[in-house]
N, C-alpha and C positions, 0 to 999 in steps of 0.2 A: 803769061800774057805776051803777045807779040806786038810789034809796032802797028801792024795793020788791024789788030783787034784789041782795043783798049780794055776789054772786059775780062774779068778773071775767069780762069778755067773752073770746071766743076769742083775740083778739089779745094780751090781757094774759097769758093762760095760756101762749101760745107764747113771749112775752117772758120770763116767769119760768122756763120750761123752758130757754131759751137761757142765762140767767144761771146756771142750775144745771148747765149742760153736757149737757143732755138733748136728744135729737132726737125731736121728735114730728111725726106727720103730722096733717093736718087731721081725719082720721077719729078720732083719739084724743081730741081736745079735748072733745067732748060728754060722753064717758064720764068724763073727769077732772072736769069741772064737776059732773056728777051725783054722783060720789063725794064731792066737797066738800060737796054738799048733805046727803048721807047722814051724813057725819062731823059736820056741824054739828048735825044732828038728835040724834045720840048725845051730843054735847057738851052740848046743851041739856038732855037727859034727866038727865045726870049733875049738871050745875050747878043744876038745879032740884029735885033729890031732897032732901026734907026730912031734915035730920040734927039730932038733938037735941044740945045742948051738955052734956047729962047722961049720955050714953052713953060707956062707956070705949072708948078706941081699940083697934082690932084690929091687933096687931103682926105677925101672920102668919096665913096661911091653912093650916088643917089639914083635909083632906077627911075 
């Protein structure tokens, strides 16, 4: 992993899959890494969303 790309290389994804007991083909790894990038983007959006300390918490969702 480089500083500019925080996501693991293909070999690391394969090693993590083996540790989890998953069998992946080499064709799966690029998609897995891309999904990790997408999830990181969503996580960044959530973590950077401004929330006021003065708003009451939402205890449940009612449509």
